[in-house]
PyMOL commands that place a pseudoatom at each C-alpha (Angstrom):
pseudoatom trace, name=CA, resn=MET, resi=1, chain=A, elem=C, hetatm=0, pos=[46.316, 51.384, 2.218]
pseudoatom trace, name=CA, resn=ALA, resi=2, chain=A, elem=C, hetatm=0, pos=[43.771, 48.593, 2.740]
pseudoatom trace, name=CA, resn=SER, resi=3, chain=A, elem=C, hetatm=0, pos=[43.709, 45.696, 0.327]
pseudoatom trace, name=CA, resn=ILE, resi=4, chain=A, elem=C, hetatm=0, pos=[42.652, 42.088, 0.601]
pseudoatom trace, name=CA, resn=ASN, resi=5, chain=A, elem=C, hetatm=0, pos=[44.935, 39.165, -0.174]
pseudoatom trace, name=CA, resn=LYS, resi=6, chain=A, elem=C, hetatm=0, pos=[43.049, 36.330, -1.862]
pseudoatom trace, name=CA, resn=HIS, resi=7, chain=A, elem=C, hetatm=0, pos=[44.136, 33.982, 0.966]
pseudoatom trace, name=CA, resn=THR, resi=8, chain=A, elem=C, hetatm=0, pos=[42.877, 36.095, 3.836]
pseudoatom trace, name=CA, resn=LYS, resi=9, chain=A, elem=C, hetatm=0, pos=[39.679, 37.867, 4.667]
pseudoatom trace, name=CA, resn=VAL, resi=10, chain=A, elem=C, hetatm=0, pos=[41.565, 40.394, 6.799]
pseudoatom trace, name=CA, resn=PRO, resi=11, chain=A, elem=C, hetatm=0, pos=[42.476, 43.655, 5.048]
pseudoatom trace, name=CA, resn=PHE, resi=12, chain=A, elem=C, hetatm=0, pos=[46.037, 44.931, 5.383]
pseudoatom trace, name=CA, resn=ASN, resi=13, chain=A, elem=C, hetatm=0, pos=[45.966, 47.898, 7.701]
pseudoatom trace, name=CA, resn=GLY, resi=14, chain=A, elem=C, hetatm=0, pos=[49.571, 48.731, 8.434]
pseudoatom trace, name=CA, resn=THR, resi=15, chain=A, elem=C, hetatm=0, pos=[50.089, 51.771, 10.618]
pseudoatom trace, name=CA, resn=ALA, resi=16, chain=A, elem=C, hetatm=0, pos=[52.258, 54.805, 9.929]
pseudoatom trace, name=CA, resn=GLU, resi=17, chain=A, elem=C, hetatm=0, pos=[54.373, 53.815, 12.931]
pseudoatom trace, name=CA, resn=GLN, resi=18, chain=A, elem=C, hetatm=0, pos=[54.999, 50.354, 11.452]
pseudoatom trace, name=CA, resn=ALA, resi=19, chain=A, elem=C, hetatm=0, pos=[55.905, 51.863, 8.076]
pseudoatom trace, name=CA, resn=GLU, resi=20, chain=A, elem=C, hetatm=0, pos=[58.323, 54.253, 9.761]
pseudoatom trace, name=CA, resn=ARG, resi=21, chain=A, elem=C, hetatm=0, pos=[59.947, 51.422, 11.733]
pseudoatom trace, name=CA, resn=LEU, resi=22, chain=A, elem=C, hetatm=0, pos=[60.337, 49.349, 8.568]
pseudoatom trace, name=CA, resn=ASP, resi=23, chain=A, elem=C, hetatm=0, pos=[61.756, 52.267, 6.576]
pseudoatom trace, name=CA, resn=LYS, resi=24, chain=A, elem=C, hetatm=0, pos=[64.334, 52.888, 9.282]
pseudoatom trace, name=CA, resn=ALA, resi=25, chain=A, elem=C, hetatm=0, pos=[65.268, 49.194, 9.472]
pseudoatom trace, name=CA, resn=LEU, resi=26, chain=A, elem=C, hetatm=0, pos=[65.543, 48.855, 5.684]
pseudoatom trace, name=CA, resn=GLU, resi=27, chain=A, elem=C, hetatm=0, pos=[68.136, 51.633, 5.577]
pseudoatom trace, name=CA, resn=GLY, resi=28, chain=A, elem=C, hetatm=0, pos=[70.515, 49.308, 7.401]
pseudoatom trace, name=CA, resn=PHE, resi=29, chain=A, elem=C, hetatm=0, pos=[69.945, 46.454, 4.949]
pseudoatom trace, name=CA, resn=LYS, resi=30, chain=A, elem=C, hetatm=0, pos=[70.371, 48.407, 1.679]
pseudoatom trace, name=CA, resn=LYS, resi=31, chain=A, elem=C, hetatm=0, pos=[74.127, 47.945, 1.408]
pseudoatom trace, name=CA, resn=MET, resi=32, chain=A, elem=C, hetatm=0, pos=[74.367, 44.675, 3.297]
pseudoatom trace, name=CA, resn=PRO, resi=33, chain=A, elem=C, hetatm=0, pos=[75.251, 41.680, 1.102]
pseudoatom trace, name=CA, resn=GLY, resi=34, chain=A, elem=C, hetatm=0, pos=[72.463, 39.134, 1.556]
pseudoatom trace, name=CA, resn=GLY, resi=35, chain=A, elem=C, hetatm=0, pos=[70.293, 41.741, 3.265]
pseudoatom trace, name=CA, resn=LEU, resi=36, chain=A, elem=C, hetatm=0, pos=[67.012, 40.335, 1.983]
pseudoatom trace, name=CA, resn=MET, resi=37, chain=A, elem=C, hetatm=0, pos=[66.618, 37.609, 4.623]
pseudoatom trace, name=CA, resn=PRO, resi=38, chain=A, elem=C, hetatm=0, pos=[67.232, 39.871, 7.622]
pseudoatom trace, name=CA, resn=ALA, resi=39, chain=A, elem=C, hetatm=0, pos=[65.051, 42.563, 6.020]
pseudoatom trace, name=CA, resn=LEU, resi=40, chain=A, elem=C, hetatm=0, pos=[62.160, 40.107, 5.664]
pseudoatom trace, name=CA, resn=GLN, resi=41, chain=A, elem=C, hetatm=0, pos=[62.703, 38.850, 9.207]
pseudoatom trace, name=CA, resn=LYS, resi=42, chain=A, elem=C, hetatm=0, pos=[62.532, 42.407, 10.516]
pseudoatom trace, name=CA, resn=ALA, resi=43, chain=A, elem=C, hetatm=0, pos=[59.474, 43.184, 8.394]
pseudoatom trace, name=CA, resn=GLN, resi=44, chain=A, elem=C, hetatm=0, pos=[57.672, 40.123, 9.752]
pseudoatom trace, name=CA, resn=GLU, resi=45, chain=A, elem=C, hetatm=0, pos=[58.682, 41.089, 13.284]
pseudoatom trace, name=CA, resn=ILE, resi=46, chain=A, elem=C, hetatm=0, pos=[57.101, 44.520, 12.743]
pseudoatom trace, name=CA, resn=TYR, resi=47, chain=A, elem=C, hetatm=0, pos=[53.908, 43.439, 10.948]
pseudoatom trace, name=CA, resn=GLY, resi=48, chain=A, elem=C, hetatm=0, pos=[53.494, 39.833, 12.120]
pseudoatom trace, name=CA, resn=TYR, resi=49, chain=A, elem=C, hetatm=0, pos=[53.376, 38.593, 8.518]
pseudoatom trace, name=CA, resn=LEU, resi=50, chain=A, elem=C, hetatm=0, pos=[54.480, 39.600, 5.018]
pseudoatom trace, name=CA, resn=PRO, resi=51, chain=A, elem=C, hetatm=0, pos=[51.550, 40.896, 2.955]
pseudoatom trace, name=CA, resn=ILE, resi=52, chain=A, elem=C, hetatm=0, pos=[52.244, 41.982, -0.622]
pseudoatom trace, name=CA, resn=GLU, resi=53, chain=A, elem=C, hetatm=0, pos=[52.319, 45.635, 0.458]
pseudoatom trace, name=CA, resn=VAL, resi=54, chain=A, elem=C, hetatm=0, pos=[55.236, 44.923, 2.816]
pseudoatom trace, name=CA, resn=GLN, resi=55, chain=A, elem=C, hetatm=0, pos=[57.042, 42.738, 0.269]
pseudoatom trace, name=CA, resn=THR, resi=56, chain=A, elem=C, hetatm=0, pos=[56.734, 45.566, -2.267]
pseudoatom trace, name=CA, resn=LYS, resi=57, chain=A, elem=C, hetatm=0, pos=[58.226, 48.044, 0.205]
pseudoatom trace, name=CA, resn=VAL, resi=58, chain=A, elem=C, hetatm=0, pos=[61.165, 45.669, 0.877]
pseudoatom trace, name=CA, resn=ALA, resi=59, chain=A, elem=C, hetatm=0, pos=[61.733, 45.078, -2.849]
pseudoatom trace, name=CA, resn=GLU, resi=60, chain=A, elem=C, hetatm=0, pos=[61.787, 48.802, -3.615]
pseudoatom trace, name=CA, resn=ALA, resi=61, chain=A, elem=C, hetatm=0, pos=[64.074, 49.645, -0.688]
pseudoatom trace, name=CA, resn=LEU, resi=62, chain=A, elem=C, hetatm=0, pos=[66.593, 46.923, -1.584]
pseudoatom trace, name=CA, resn=ASN, resi=63, chain=A, elem=C, hetatm=0, pos=[66.314, 47.526, -5.338]
pseudoatom trace, name=CA, resn=LEU, resi=64, chain=A, elem=C, hetatm=0, pos=[65.141, 43.941, -5.934]
pseudoatom trace, name=CA, resn=SER, resi=65, chain=A, elem=C, hetatm=0, pos=[62.300, 42.592, -8.020]
pseudoatom trace, name=CA, resn=LEU, resi=66, chain=A, elem=C, hetatm=0, pos=[59.063, 41.780, -6.241]
pseudoatom trace, name=CA, resn=GLU, resi=67, chain=A, elem=C, hetatm=0, pos=[59.380, 38.278, -7.720]
pseudoatom trace, name=CA, resn=GLU, resi=68, chain=A, elem=C, hetatm=0, pos=[62.694, 37.750, -5.914]
pseudoatom trace, name=CA, resn=VAL, resi=69, chain=A, elem=C, hetatm=0, pos=[61.272, 38.964, -2.605]
pseudoatom trace, name=CA, resn=PHE, resi=70, chain=A, elem=C, hetatm=0, pos=[58.133, 36.853, -3.054]
pseudoatom trace, name=CA, resn=GLY, resi=71, chain=A, elem=C, hetatm=0, pos=[60.250, 33.811, -3.933]
pseudoatom trace, name=CA, resn=VAL, resi=72, chain=A, elem=C, hetatm=0, pos=[62.223, 34.079, -0.700]
pseudoatom trace, name=CA, resn=SER, resi=73, chain=A, elem=C, hetatm=0, pos=[59.074, 34.868, 1.315]
pseudoatom trace, name=CA, resn=THR, resi=74, chain=A, elem=C, hetatm=0, pos=[57.356, 31.724, 0.073]
pseudoatom trace, name=CA, resn=PHE, resi=75, chain=A, elem=C, hetatm=0, pos=[60.382, 29.405, 0.082]
pseudoatom trace, name=CA, resn=TYR, resi=76, chain=A, elem=C, hetatm=0, pos=[61.272, 29.632, 3.774]
pseudoatom trace, name=CA, resn=SER, resi=77, chain=A, elem=C, hetatm=0, pos=[58.775, 28.255, 6.285]
pseudoatom trace, name=CA, resn=GLN, resi=78, chain=A, elem=C, hetatm=0, pos=[59.690, 30.935, 8.840]
pseudoatom trace, name=CA, resn=PHE, resi=79, chain=A, elem=C, hetatm=0, pos=[57.773, 33.487, 6.764]
pseudoatom trace, name=CA, resn=THR, resi=80, chain=A, elem=C, hetatm=0, pos=[54.015, 33.759, 6.512]
pseudoatom trace, name=CA, resn=LEU, resi=81, chain=A, elem=C, hetatm=0, pos=[52.055, 35.765, 3.968]
pseudoatom trace, name=CA, resn=ASN, resi=82, chain=A, elem=C, hetatm=0, pos=[48.844, 35.735, 5.987]
pseudoatom trace, name=CA, resn=PRO, resi=83, chain=A, elem=C, hetatm=0, pos=[47.972, 37.043, 9.426]
pseudoatom trace, name=CA, resn=SER, resi=84, chain=A, elem=C, hetatm=0, pos=[47.317, 34.614, 12.246]
pseudoatom trace, name=CA, resn=GLY, resi=85, chain=A, elem=C, hetatm=0, pos=[44.203, 34.845, 14.328]
pseudoatom trace, name=CA, resn=LYS, resi=86, chain=A, elem=C, hetatm=0, pos=[44.191, 35.349, 18.063]
pseudoatom trace, name=CA, resn=TYR, resi=87, chain=A, elem=C, hetatm=0, pos=[43.365, 31.643, 18.235]
pseudoatom trace, name=CA, resn=LYS, resi=88, chain=A, elem=C, hetatm=0, pos=[45.395, 29.503, 15.841]
pseudoatom trace, name=CA, resn=ILE, resi=89, chain=A, elem=C, hetatm=0, pos=[43.625, 26.204, 15.198]
pseudoatom trace, name=CA, resn=GLY, resi=90, chain=A, elem=C, hetatm=0, pos=[45.961, 23.478, 14.002]
pseudoatom trace, name=CA, resn=VAL, resi=91, chain=A, elem=C, hetatm=0, pos=[44.599, 20.206, 12.684]
pseudoatom trace, name=CA, resn=CYS, resi=92, chain=A, elem=C, hetatm=0, pos=[47.155, 17.418, 12.656]
pseudoatom trace, name=CA, resn=LEU, resi=93, chain=A, elem=C, hetatm=0, pos=[47.241, 15.567, 9.350]
pseudoatom trace, name=CA, resn=GLY, resi=94, chain=A, elem=C, hetatm=0, pos=[50.011, 13.170, 10.334]
pseudoatom trace, name=CA, resn=THR, resi=95, chain=A, elem=C, hetatm=0, pos=[49.429, 9.533, 9.407]
pseudoatom trace, name=CA, resn=ALA, resi=96, chain=A, elem=C, hetatm=0, pos=[47.733, 8.419, 12.640]
pseudoatom trace, name=CA, resn=CYS, resi=97, chain=A, elem=C, hetatm=0, pos=[45.429, 11.454, 12.736]
pseudoatom trace, name=CA, resn=TYR, resi=98, chain=A, elem=C, hetatm=0, pos=[44.662, 11.286, 9.044]
pseudoatom trace, name=CA, resn=VAL, resi=99, chain=A, elem=C, hetatm=0, pos=[43.740, 7.586, 9.205]
pseudoatom trace, name=CA, resn=LYS, resi=100, chain=A, elem=C, hetatm=0, pos=[41.451, 8.277, 12.173]
pseudoatom trace, name=CA, resn=GLY, resi=101, chain=A, elem=C, hetatm=0, pos=[39.492, 11.056, 10.447]
pseudoatom trace, name=CA, resn=ALA, resi=102, chain=A, elem=C, hetatm=0, pos=[41.439, 14.309, 10.678]
pseudoatom trace, name=CA, resn=GLY, resi=103, chain=A, elem=C, hetatm=0, pos=[40.180, 15.248, 7.202]
pseudoatom trace, name=CA, resn=ASP, resi=104, chain=A, elem=C, hetatm=0, pos=[36.655, 15.430, 8.618]
pseudoatom trace, name=CA, resn=LEU, resi=105, chain=A, elem=C, hetatm=0, pos=[37.914, 17.705, 11.400]
pseudoatom trace, name=CA, resn=VAL, resi=106, chain=A, elem=C, hetatm=0, pos=[39.465, 20.086, 8.871]
pseudoatom trace, name=CA, resn=ASP, resi=107, chain=A, elem=C, hetatm=0, pos=[36.235, 20.152, 6.887]
pseudoatom trace, name=CA, resn=LYS, resi=108, chain=A, elem=C, hetatm=0, pos=[34.204, 20.921, 10.019]
pseudoatom trace, name=CA, resn=VAL, resi=109, chain=A, elem=C, hetatm=0, pos=[36.500, 23.762, 11.113]
pseudoatom trace, name=CA, resn=LYS, resi=110, chain=A, elem=C, hetatm=0, pos=[36.263, 25.233, 7.593]
pseudoatom trace, name=CA, resn=GLU, resi=111, chain=A, elem=C, hetatm=0, pos=[32.466, 24.938, 7.702]
pseudoatom trace, name=CA, resn=VAL, resi=112, chain=A, elem=C, hetatm=0, pos=[32.107, 26.515, 11.147]
pseudoatom trace, name=CA, resn=LEU, resi=113, chain=A, elem=C, hetatm=0, pos=[34.562, 29.367, 10.597]
pseudoatom trace, name=CA, resn=LYS, resi=114, chain=A, elem=C, hetatm=0, pos=[33.870, 29.836, 6.872]
pseudoatom trace, name=CA, resn=ILE, resi=115, chain=A, elem=C, hetatm=0, pos=[37.587, 29.961, 6.041]
pseudoatom trace, name=CA, resn=GLU, resi=116, chain=A, elem=C, hetatm=0, pos=[40.056, 27.729, 4.241]
pseudoatom trace, name=CA, resn=ALA, resi=117, chain=A, elem=C, hetatm=0, pos=[43.313, 26.353, 5.623]
pseudoatom trace, name=CA, resn=GLY, resi=118, chain=A, elem=C, hetatm=0, pos=[45.875, 29.152, 5.765]
pseudoatom trace, name=CA, resn=GLU, resi=119, chain=A, elem=C, hetatm=0, pos=[43.206, 31.813, 6.221]
pseudoatom trace, name=CA, resn=CYS, resi=120, chain=A, elem=C, hetatm=0, pos=[42.116, 34.006, 9.094]
pseudoatom trace, name=CA, resn=THR, resi=121, chain=A, elem=C, hetatm=0, pos=[38.549, 34.992, 9.952]
pseudoatom trace, name=CA, resn=ALA, resi=122, chain=A, elem=C, hetatm=0, pos=[37.573, 38.561, 9.062]
pseudoatom trace, name=CA, resn=ASP, resi=123, chain=A, elem=C, hetatm=0, pos=[37.451, 39.531, 12.737]
pseudoatom trace, name=CA, resn=GLY, resi=124, chain=A, elem=C, hetatm=0, pos=[41.025, 38.283, 13.241]
pseudoatom trace, name=CA, resn=LYS, resi=125, chain=A, elem=C, hetatm=0, pos=[39.905, 35.868, 15.937]
pseudoatom trace, name=CA, resn=PHE, resi=126, chain=A, elem=C, hetatm=0, pos=[40.668, 32.470, 14.346]
pseudoatom trace, name=CA, resn=SER, resi=127, chain=A, elem=C, hetatm=0, pos=[43.074, 31.077, 11.795]
pseudoatom trace, name=CA, resn=LEU, resi=128, chain=A, elem=C, hetatm=0, pos=[43.326, 27.524, 10.500]
pseudoatom trace, name=CA, resn=VAL, resi=129, chain=A, elem=C, hetatm=0, pos=[46.502, 25.616, 9.709]
pseudoatom trace, name=CA, resn=GLU, resi=130, chain=A, elem=C, hetatm=0, pos=[46.959, 22.040, 8.612]
pseudoatom trace, name=CA, resn=THR, resi=131, chain=A, elem=C, hetatm=0, pos=[49.932, 20.624, 10.496]
pseudoatom trace, name=CA, resn=ARG, resi=132, chain=A, elem=C, hetatm=0, pos=[52.031, 17.515, 10.296]
pseudoatom trace, name=CA, resn=CYS, resi=133, chain=A, elem=C, hetatm=0, pos=[52.529, 15.141, 13.202]
pseudoatom trace, name=CA, resn=ILE, resi=134, chain=A, elem=C, hetatm=0, pos=[52.579, 16.913, 16.561]
pseudoatom trace, name=CA, resn=GLY, resi=135, chain=A, elem=C, hetatm=0, pos=[53.567, 13.806, 18.516]
pseudoatom trace, name=CA, resn=CYS, resi=136, chain=A, elem=C, hetatm=0, pos=[50.206, 12.932, 20.046]
pseudoatom trace, name=CA, resn=CYS, resi=137, chain=A, elem=C, hetatm=0, pos=[49.509, 9.856, 17.931]
pseudoatom trace, name=CA, resn=GLY, resi=138, chain=A, elem=C, hetatm=0, pos=[47.872, 8.016, 20.842]
pseudoatom trace, name=CA, resn=LEU, resi=139, chain=A, elem=C, hetatm=0, pos=[45.223, 10.759, 20.947]
pseudoatom trace, name=CA, resn=ALA, resi=140, chain=A, elem=C, hetatm=0, pos=[44.511, 10.750, 17.200]
pseudoatom trace, name=CA, resn=PRO, resi=141, chain=A, elem=C, hetatm=0, pos=[42.849, 12.638, 15.654]
pseudoatom trace, name=CA, resn=VAL, resi=142, chain=A, elem=C, hetatm=0, pos=[44.132, 15.813, 17.308]
pseudoatom trace, name=CA, resn=ILE, resi=143, chain=A, elem=C, hetatm=0, pos=[43.655, 19.558, 16.986]
pseudoatom trace, name=CA, resn=THR, resi=144, chain=A, elem=C, hetatm=0, pos=[45.397, 22.349, 18.835]
pseudoatom trace, name=CA, resn=VAL, resi=145, chain=A, elem=C, hetatm=0, pos=[44.050, 25.769, 19.685]
pseudoatom trace, name=CA, resn=ASN, resi=146, chain=A, elem=C, hetatm=0, pos=[47.151, 27.781, 20.472]
pseudoatom trace, name=CA, resn=GLU, resi=147, chain=A, elem=C, hetatm=0, pos=[48.740, 25.639, 23.204]
pseudoatom trace, name=CA, resn=ASP, resi=148, chain=A, elem=C, hetatm=0, pos=[45.615, 23.624, 24.082]
pseudoatom trace, name=CA, resn=VAL, resi=149, chain=A, elem=C, hetatm=0, pos=[45.480, 20.051, 22.704]
pseudoatom trace, name=CA, resn=TYR, resi=150, chain=A, elem=C, hetatm=0, pos=[42.230, 18.191, 21.991]
pseudoatom trace, name=CA, resn=GLY, resi=151, chain=A, elem=C, hetatm=0, pos=[42.380, 14.509, 21.115]
pseudoatom trace, name=CA, resn=LYS, resi=152, chain=A, elem=C, hetatm=0, pos=[40.250, 11.518, 20.159]
pseudoatom trace, name=CA, resn=LEU, resi=153, chain=A, elem=C, hetatm=0, pos=[37.894, 13.897, 18.387]
pseudoatom trace, name=CA, resn=THR, resi=154, chain=A, elem=C, hetatm=0, pos=[34.970, 13.565, 16.057]
pseudoatom trace, name=CA, resn=SER, resi=155, chain=A, elem=C, hetatm=0, pos=[33.803, 16.361, 13.787]
pseudoatom trace, name=CA, resn=ASN, resi=156, chain=A, elem=C, hetatm=0, pos=[30.663, 16.930, 15.871]
pseudoatom trace, name=CA, resn=GLN, resi=157, chain=A, elem=C, hetatm=0, pos=[32.886, 18.117, 18.772]
pseudoatom trace, name=CA, resn=ILE, resi=158, chain=A, elem=C, hetatm=0, pos=[34.461, 20.927, 16.732]
pseudoatom trace, name=CA, resn=PRO, resi=159, chain=A, elem=C, hetatm=0, pos=[31.700, 23.562, 17.138]
pseudoatom trace, name=CA, resn=GLY, resi=160, chain=A, elem=C, hetatm=0, pos=[31.804, 23.187, 20.938]
pseudoatom trace, name=CA, resn=ILE, resi=161, chain=A, elem=C, hetatm=0, pos=[35.584, 23.537, 21.029]
pseudoatom trace, name=CA, resn=ILE, resi=162, chain=A, elem=C, hetatm=0, pos=[35.476, 26.667, 18.870]
pseudoatom trace, name=CA, resn=LYS, resi=163, chain=A, elem=C, hetatm=0, pos=[32.680, 28.114, 21.010]
pseudoatom trace, name=CA, resn=LYS, resi=164, chain=A, elem=C, hetatm=0, pos=[34.988, 27.995, 24.074]
pseudoatom trace, name=CA, resn=TYR, resi=165, chain=A, elem=C, hetatm=0, pos=[37.174, 30.629, 22.443]
for i in range(1, 165): cmd.bond("trace and resi %d" % i, "trace and resi %d" % (i + 1))
show_as sticks, trace
zoom trace
């Protein structure tokens, strides 16, 4: 079942093997008091994120409302509703970075990749997240691409950094 979440350009394409693994795991959580959290953790482990299709499957298996499952999925920061790209670009918006122009960096990444913060490119290669302080204030403004850190940036450097990946 392929559908598109309004916050991602990547269609959900869960496999039969993933569905089977989730079904099997959910059996163990059906009678467990407080089973929703571990069920969502397992679902995210299997799929990498919690699209609405997976949340619906969890809700039905645990006899819960989709609203309850969605509420837990969006409340806890350990869960993500959108896939991450192979290269996760994080733009620090901590005070030092923000004051030194991190907003311009975010805008440039959005322009180059044609995505919004929290989204993933259609090819699954890049995703963009706005982060809080990453502890590199002396290098402000800073972006990360996976584990690589780039500091003292201007927006005109963004296309070259993205091109490396």
